[in-house]
C-alpha positions in Angstrom: 137.9 59.5 82.9 137.7 56.8 80.1 135.4 54.7 83.1 133.1 57.7 83.4 133.0 57.8 79.8 131.9 54.5 79.2 129.9 55.2 81.8 127.5 57.4 80.8 127.7 55.9 77.3 125.9 53.0 78.6 123.6 55.0 80.6 122.9 56.8 77.2 122.1 54.0 75.2 120.1 51.7 77.5 117.3 54.0 78.1 114.2 53.0 76.0 113.2 56.4 75.3 116.6 57.6 73.9 115.9 54.9 71.7 112.7 55.8 70.4 114.0 59.6 69.9 116.5 58.7 68.1 114.7 56.3 66.0 111.9 59.3 64.8 115.0 61.5 64.2 116.8 59.5 61.7 112.9 58.4 60.3 111.7 61.7 60.3 114.1 63.7 57.6 114.7 60.1 55.4 111.0 59.8 55.0 110.3 63.4 53.8 113.2 63.2 51.7 112.3 60.3 50.0 109.0 61.3 49.2 110.1 64.9 48.2 112.8 63.1 45.8 110.0 60.5 44.5 107.0 63.3 44.1 108.8 66.3 42.9 109.4 67.9 39.8 112.5 67.5 39.0 112.7 70.5 36.5 112.3 72.3 40.2 115.2 70.2 41.7 119.1 70.5 42.0 121.5 69.8 44.0 121.2 73.2 46.2 117.6 72.5 46.4 118.4 69.1 47.9 120.9 70.1 50.2 118.4 72.8 51.6 115.7 69.9 52.2 118.2 67.7 53.7 119.4 70.7 56.1 115.8 71.9 56.8 114.0 68.6 57.8 117.4 67.4 59.8 116.6 70.9 62.4 114.2 68.4 63.5 116.5 65.6 64.3 118.7 68.2 66.2 115.8 69.2 68.2 115.1 65.7 69.0 118.9 65.2 69.7 118.1 68.3 72.3 115.5 66.6 74.0 117.9 63.4 74.2 120.6 65.4 76.0 117.7 67.2 78.2 116.0 63.9 79.5 119.3 62.2 80.2 120.7 64.5 82.9 117.5 66.0 84.4 116.0 62.2 84.5 119.0 61.3 87.0 118.1 64.0 89.2 114.3 63.5 89.0 114.9 59.7 90.2 118.2 60.2 92.6 120.1 58.3 90.3 123.0 61.1 89.9 123.5 60.4 93.7 125.2 57.1 93.1 127.3 58.6 90.4 128.5 61.2 92.5 129.4 59.4 95.3 130.9 56.9 92.9 132.6 59.9 91.2 133.3 62.8 94.1 134.6 64.7 91.8 131.3 66.5 90.0 133.2 68.1 86.9 134.4 64.9 85.8 130.7 63.6 85.8 129.1 67.0 84.2 132.1 66.9 81.7 132.0 63.3 80.5 128.1 63.7 80.1 128.4 66.7 77.9 130.9 64.9 75.8 128.9 61.8 75.2 125.7 63.7 74.8 127.2 66.0 71.8 129.3 63.1 70.1 126.0 60.8 70.1 124.3 63.9 68.4 127.0 64.5 66.1 127.1 60.8 65.1 122.9 60.7 64.8 123.2 63.9 62.6 126.1 62.8 60.6 124.3 59.8 59.5 121.2 61.5 59.0 122.4 64.0 56.6 124.6 61.4 55.0 121.7 59.2 54.6 119.3 61.7 53.6 121.2 63.0 50.8 122.6 59.9 49.3 119.0 58.4 49.4 117.7 61.2 47.8 120.3 61.8 45.1 120.1 58.1 43.9 116.1 58.3 44.2 116.5 61.7 41.6 118.6 60.7 39.5 117.2 56.7 38.8 114.2 59.5 37.7 116.6 60.9 35.2 117.6 63.9 37.5 121.6 64.9 37.7 122.0 65.4 41.7 125.7 65.4 43.1 127.3 66.8 46.5 130.0 68.3 44.1 127.3 70.2 42.5 126.0 71.6 44.8 128.8 74.1 45.4 129.0 76.1 48.8 125.6 75.0 49.7 126.7 71.9 51.1 128.4 74.1 53.7 124.8 73.7 55.3 125.1 70.0 55.7 128.2 70.4 58.0 126.6 73.2 59.8 123.4 71.3 60.4 125.8 68.5 62.3 127.2 71.7 64.3 123.7 72.6 64.9 122.7 69.4 66.2 125.6 69.3 68.6 125.2 72.7 69.7 121.2 72.1 70.4 121.8 68.7 72.0 124.4 70.8 74.4 121.8 73.4 75.1 119.1 70.8 76.3 121.8 69.2 78.5 122.3 72.6 80.0 118.9 73.3 80.3 118.8 69.8 82.4 121.6 70.8 84.8 119.9 74.3 85.2 116.4 73.5 86.0 116.8 69.7 86.7 113.5 68.8 85.8 112.5 66.9 82.6 108.9 68.6 81.7 110.6 71.9 82.4 113.5 71.2 80.4 112.2 69.7 77.4 109.6 72.7 77.3 112.2 75.3 77.2 114.1 73.7 74.7 110.9 73.5 72.5 109.1 76.6 73.4 111.9 78.9 73.0 112.2 78.5 69.3 108.9 77.7 68.3 107.2 80.3 70.8 109.4 82.9 72.8 111.6 84.0 70.3 108.3 85.0 67.6 107.0 86.8 70.8 110.2 88.3 71.5 110.7 89.3 67.8 107.3 90.9 67.2 108.1 93.1 70.6 111.3 94.1 69.1 109.7 95.3 66.3 107.3 97.1 68.0 110.2 99.1 69.5 111.2 99.5 65.9 114.3 97.1 66.1 115.5 96.3 62.4 115.0 92.8 61.4 114.8 91.4 65.2 115.2 87.3 64.3 118.5 88.1 63.4 119.4 88.8 67.0 117.7 85.8 68.6 120.2 83.0 69.5 118.0 79.8 67.9 117.2 82.0 64.9 120.6 82.7 64.4 121.8 79.3 65.2 119.3 77.7 62.1 121.7 79.5 60.0 124.0 76.7 60.4 121.9 74.8 58.0 121.3 77.6 55.6 122.5 76.6 52.0 123.7 80.5 51.7 125.6 81.0 54.6 126.3 84.9 53.8 125.4 87.3 56.2 123.2 89.9 55.1 121.3 92.8 56.8 118.1 90.0 57.6 120.9 87.3 59.1 124.0 87.2 60.7 124.9 84.1 58.0 126.4 80.6 59.0 129.4 82.0 60.6 128.3 84.2 62.9 125.2 83.0 64.1 126.6 79.6 64.4 129.0 81.4 66.9 126.6 83.7 68.7 124.3 80.8 69.1 127.0 78.6 70.9 128.2 81.4 72.8 124.7 81.5 74.3 124.6 77.9 74.6 128.0 77.9 76.5 126.3 80.4 78.9 123.6 78.3 79.9 125.9 74.9 80.3 128.4 76.7 82.2 126.0 78.4 84.5 123.9 74.5 84.6 127.4 73.0 85.2 128.4 75.7 88.2 125.5 74.9 90.2 125.3 71.2 90.1 129.0 71.4 91.2 128.2 73.6 94.1 124.4 72.3 95.3 123.2 69.2 96.7 122.2 66.3 94.5 
């Protein structure tokens, strides 16, 4: 199993597209945080606000890491490189699990790096301007920083599961990005017309974003950080599980 994990890690880090996506995933929230810390009015910013800014911008990082997860497996089917992998490791379950572990582990590492850098640099910039920003002063809001790391891990697993399921890079990436940006909005509109109260709270991606919410309490409009995260993970686990099952049974 160790050799399979090492092989999958080599594949992931030697693809140029993955490196580009990872750089953008780190750079985007960092740039936004630095600009906000530099230009904002310190009277309107506190430690809790900075946590919300870091968690909110890091959602984009999570989506890009999900793209890496989708591309990593779908491209192998597209170019046929999955065949020698399965030939070298006849027990497909080992390959499937190893890819999932590497995908999620890399997502956690990258997202954690983003969170630490953004909060640390943002706090340093604000404090150099006379602010009083610290992680301890954020109180319970700092749970959102841990939550957004978990969110990135789940989204990367979702991208991987979609890649297993559809075996097409464009389709997997489109589903991963268009579902939260378009589909959930349309579904919420239909549910609202059907007089369902607070429909967005029942949509998986929207529920999952609550993992990075500084206010993690459950309300009438939100499942909250814990329940929303569990709901999003459950949906993701179903997608990844079905994708893994189909991959283990059908031809490569």
